[in-house]
N, C-alpha and C positions, 0 to 999 in steps of 0.2 A: 752246502750248508743251506736246507730249507728254512726258509723264514715263515714265521706265523702268519696266518690271515687275520689281516687288522681289524676286521668286523668283530673277530673274538674281543675286543676292547671296549667295544661299543653295545654292552646288551640294551634288549629292549627295552625302553623307556625314555628319559630325559636324553641320556649322551648319546643314544642311536638318534632322538631327533634332531640334536646338533648338528650331524652329519646331514641327514635330509634337508635339512633347513638351508644350510650352507651349499647345498646341490641345487636345491630349487632356484636359490638365488642366482646362482650360474647359470642356471638351464634359462631361464629368462634373460640375461645377459646376452647368450649365445643366438639365442632365437632371434633377438633385436637387433644385433650389433656383426653383421655379416662380412663386414670390409673393415681393412685399417682405417678407414677415416670414420667409419661411424664409431669404431673402438676408440679412437683416440679422442674425438669428440665426449664421447660417454665419461670416458676417464678423465678425461680435463673436468667435464660438469662435477663430478664425483669429488675430485680431489680439491676444487674450490670450497665445495660445500664441506669438506673435512678440513678447512684452514690453509690450504696450498696458495701460494700466489703465484701468478704469473711473472718469470723472471724477468720479463721484457719491463713489466710494471714496475720492479723495484730496481732495475737499471735506471729507467726513467726518472723515478724519484730519487735515485742515490740513496736507497736504504742499505744501512749496515746490516749485512746477515749476521746471525750470533747462534749459540748453541738454541737447538729448540726449533729454530725458525722452519718454514716448509716452505719450500719452493717448487716450481715446475717449468719444464721448458717444453713448447711444442714445436715438433719440427715438421713444417709444411703440410700438418693436417695429417701427418701421417703415421706419425710416431710421438714418444713422450718421454721425457726423462725428468722423475721425480726425485728431489733430497730432502730429507730432513738431516738438518746440521748437527753434527755430534758435537760433544764437549771437548774433545782432541780437534787440534787443527788437522784439515783436511790432508796435509803432508803425511799424516799418519796412516794415510790410505781410506779406502771407502769398503763398504760391505755391500756389494753390488748384486742386485736379482735382475739379469737379463734373459728377454724372451721377445720371440716377434709376433707379430699380429696380422701378417699376411695369409693366407692361404691358396690353396691351389684351387684353381677354378678356369672360367673362359672370359676374355677379355674381349668386346667390342672393336673391332677394327677401326680405323680414322675416316675410312669412307664405308660404312658396313650396310648402307641400305639398298637392297635392289629388289625387284620383281623377277621372278620364275615361274610360268606357267600358272598365272592366276594366285600365286603365294606370294605375300611380303614378307621378305627375308633379313636378316640380320647376319653378314660374316664376323667370324670369331677369331679369336688365336688364343689357343688355351696357354695358361699360366702356371708354371711350375710341373712337377711331376707326376702325370695322372695317367690312369687307365683310360684311354678314348671311349672304350665301350662301355663304361659304367655311367657315360654322363648322356646316353640316349635315353628318351620314351620317359624320360621324368620331367615333372613339374618344376620348370624353372622360374626364377625372379631376375629381375634388373635393378641392381644398387650402385649408386655413385653419382657422378656432379657433371655437369654440361659449363662449360666456361665462355661467356658470349664476347664477342668484340668489345663491347661497351662495359667490360669487366665484371658484368652480373655473373653470379655462379646458381645456377638452379640445381637444386638435388633432385635426384631421381629416386625412388622407392616403389616400384609397382610389383606385385605378385606375393606378397607376405602379408597384406590387411586383408580384413576381411571384405569378401567382395570382388578383390581383386581379380583380373584375369593372372593366367599363368602362361608360359611358352615354352616351347621345348624343340629338342631335336629328334625327327623322326629315323626310325629303323626300318630294314628291309624286311617284309614279311615274312614266315618260316618257310611259306610255300614256294618262294621264287629265289630263296636265299642258298642254295646247292654251293654257289662258287663262293660266295662269302664266305660259309662255315669250313671250307677249305683251309681259307688263308690263317698266315699267324695270330695270337690275340693282338698282336701289337699294330695288325695290318686290317685288322676285321673294319674297324672304322677308322678312317683316314682325318688327321686333323681339318684338312680343306672341306670335311663334310659336318663340321659341328658348326652348322649354320641354324638359327633358329628360325622357326615359322612365326610368325606375328600378326597375320591377319590374312583373310581372303576376299573381301568385299569391296568391288571396285566402286570409286568417285562416281558421282554423277554426274558433275560437271570437272573433266579434267585441264580444262583451259585450252587456248588456242593451239599450245606448241604440240608440236607433232609427238615429241618425246613423252610428255604426259599422256597424250591422247593413248598413247601404246602402254605406259604402265599405270593404270587406273587405279589399283588396289595400292600400289606404292603413294599414290597421290592421296588415296584416302586415308593412309595411316600419317602422313606428312600434316593433312589436315586436323587430326586427331591429337598430333603432337603439339601443334601449335596452338590450338585451342587449349591444353592443358598445360605446356609448358613455356609457352611463347617463344618457339624455336622455329628456325628456318635449317634445311638440312646440310648446309655449309656448318652450321655449330656443331654436328658430329666431329668436325676435324680437332676440335679443342675440347672433346669429352672424355672422361674417363668412367666408362660403364662397366661393371663387374656382372657377369654371368653367374648366379649362386643356385644352389637348392632351394626350390620355395616351401616354406611351411616352418612350424616352431621343432626345436628339438623335444623330444619326448621321452618318458620313463620307458625303460626297456626291462623285459622279464617281469615273472609274477609277483618276484619281491621287491620289484622297482628298485633295485639295485645299482641298476646300468642307465646311464644316458646315453641315448642317440640322438647326435647333432652334427651341423656341419662345422666344420673350423677348429674341431679339437685342438688340432696342430695349426697354431699352437696357442689359442687362446687358454685352452686348458691349463696350462704353465702361466698365462701372462694374467689370467684373473685372479688365482690366489698371490701370485707377487704384489700384484696392485694390493690387494687387501692387506697381506702384510704389512705394506708400507703405511696403511692407515693405523695399523697398530702401534706405529713405533711414535713415542714422543720426545724422549731428551735422551739420544742413545750415545754411549762413550764415543763410539766410531760412527762417523757420517754415513746414513743407510740411503739405498738409490736403488730407483726401480729403472730399467731401461727396455724401454717397449719399442719395438724397432721394424719396419718393413722390409722387402725384398728378400729376405732370408730365402725362401723357396726356388729364388733364381740366383742365387749367389751372393745376395747381401750388398749388391751393388748399387750404384747412384746416389742421388745425395740423402735419400731417407733411409737409405739400409747402413748396415753397421760397418761397412767399410770406407763410410763418409767420416768427417774428422766432426761431425755433428756432437759426439759425446766430447769428444777432447775440447774441441772450444767452448762447449757449455761448462764442462769442469772448471775451464780457465776463468769464464764469466763469475761463476760462484766464489770461486776463491778470491778475485777480485773485490766482488760485491762484500767479502768478509775482510777486505784489507789484508790480504794476507799472501798476495799472488807474487809469485815470478817463475820464469820459464824453470829453473833447475825445481820448484817446490811441486809447480805441476807436475814433473817428469816422477817426481818422486811419489806424489799422491797415487799416480797411476801403476806406479811398480809397487808399492806397499798393500793396495788393494786386494781382495778377494771375492771371489765370483762364483756364483750358480748360474751357471750357462742353462736357463730353464727351458729345456725342450721336450718332446715327448719321445717315448722308446717304444720299440715293436712288441707287443705283448703276446706270449706264448699262444697259440690257436691249435687248438686240439683237432682242429679240421684239417690242418696242415703242419704235421708236427714235424717232418725231415728239413725244414729250413732252418732249424735251430737245435741247440744242444741245451737241454732239459736244465742243466746245473748252472747253465749262464744265461739263462733268460728272464725276461721279466714277466709278471703273472698277475692278472687282475686281482685285487684284493690285497696284496701285499705290501702296498704303502709307496711310498717315494721311491721311485728308481735313479740309482747312482749310474752313470756311463763312465768310466774311468778314460775310455777312449770308443770314438766311433771312428769315422775314415770307411777304406774299402780294402778288403783284403788284407795286404800287408800294413795294416792302418794307416794306409794313405791318405792325406789330408786332415788327420786327427791331431786333438790338442794332447792327448794323452796324459793327465793329471798324474803328479808325481805322489809317490807312497804317501810321504809325511802328512800332504794336504789331505787324502782319504783318510788317513788316521786320525787326523784333527776334527775332520767331519764326524767320524762315527762317534766318537767322543761326544759332540754336541748333540747328536741325534738319541744317544743313548741316554744321556742325562735328563735331555725331556720327554724322553718315552714316546719319539716319532717311532713309525714304522716304516723302515726302510730295506731296500732289495739293490743289488747288483746286477749288470746284465751287461751285454753287448749286444750288436743288432744282426742276431743271426750267427751263423756257421761262417768260419774263416773265409772261404771262396764262393759264398753264396751271393752276396753283394754288399750294399754297405750304405752309406750316407754321411751328413755332416750338418754342424750347428753354425753359431755364430762363437763359440769358444775360442776356435783357432785366432780370431781375428782381435780378441780382448787379450788373450796371451801374447800377442806382439807386444803389448806394452809392457810384459813382464809379470802380469798378474797372475795369481795363483787362481786356477780355473777348473771347473768341473761341470760336465754335464749332468742336469739332474733334471727330473720331471715324472710324468705321467705317462703309465703304459697305456696304448691305444690299440685296439682292434680296428681291422678296416682301414689302417693308417692311409690319407691322400684320396678315399674314396668321396663321394658325395656325403654319405652318412657315415660317421665313425661312431665308435662305442668308446666310453670309458668306465670305470669304476667310481661309483660316490665316494666311497670311503678313501680310496687312492687319493681323489683330489682334496678330499679334508687333510688328509697327511702330509700331502704337499704343502698346503697353506700351513699346517703346525710345522712343518719343517723349515719352511722360509721363513718364520717369526723366529722361532730357535736361533736359525742363521744370525738374522740381523742382529738380534740381541745380545747373542754371545760369542759370534765371529770376531 
């Protein structure tokens, strides 16, 4: 069942301009927000501008929540949950858009700074599933925070502003890479070799310490960091600094129909989910946008989906609405419907052998529904029930939303997972939905602008009608 190309719905003129404008706003967002912390900060700022109130403030003041109220909860600066209170009690359930805002990258180790042969280097540990060879010889930036002992938190963002220096991982020259080229792709670049070169000028005065005298380039780098950020080397112990591709997301193709950017997985789903929430005012059923961290490494940790942050936040919201009991909380969770918004693998004409064309996602054909993900025999998959799929088809068709269905490649080719199965543990109706991506998990990924726009339209329709 071939789906029509969604661009056909938007002939040149005002309608197509709406698609391009939404995409341009998103392009700017992912260019500026390259970490889960930066995404959370930006979403919280925009939410407050749109009338959402921090749940902590609601609880502190003892404000009673009522239909139409907008609240959000911030999870350790790395995730956010937004609620627009519906006319029906929360016990009736919620319509939830869930996505993640972490992306594959490299992280600095806790003791990262060292010197080797007159180069100052930073030791890294890659995060999430990456092809390590894709991360060499690229301009890279450093984004994150350094928490000092006095409680001060210093923000780091260098490599993306005009005039900033960039950093990078070197690779072996072709003339001497005979042995390297004989290795399997997984071994061409080893994880322990993904270290950044950050400088090469020795300090003029290294001090009296013999170790400093031997590591003059490192000493010079620390002198620069002390001046710029007022930190000492030990402050790296309590830092979270991410290494990400430097540069803005760009229009791609002569027709500018595609965006090339870092972190489409999964901010290309998080952004339209957030924007769909802003369109909600007084829904019948409470609308929720849940944006979480740590999906790329199994959704673990206090900021991941496997934590009880969301469950606890729902309990607080119900209590603030003066409608809490443990049983009502359980019913609210069980009666909810979810779009687990995560990206899908787009069919790539350069690599057709890993997919079956009838069950692949395609650029330009709209929002993608994955009934199941998992690996091989659907291992680790949520696998939505047929009734829920039919229910969503009706909503999408009634709202003229272009959508397609897909699976993640051929049956025995591989696979992957999302946060869907975790939310399904509550008994919710859950399905994976999102945007098709080329180059998934590479430093620079590709998405179709019209798919992004159809995702937004689909999420709005879901929140309004589900």
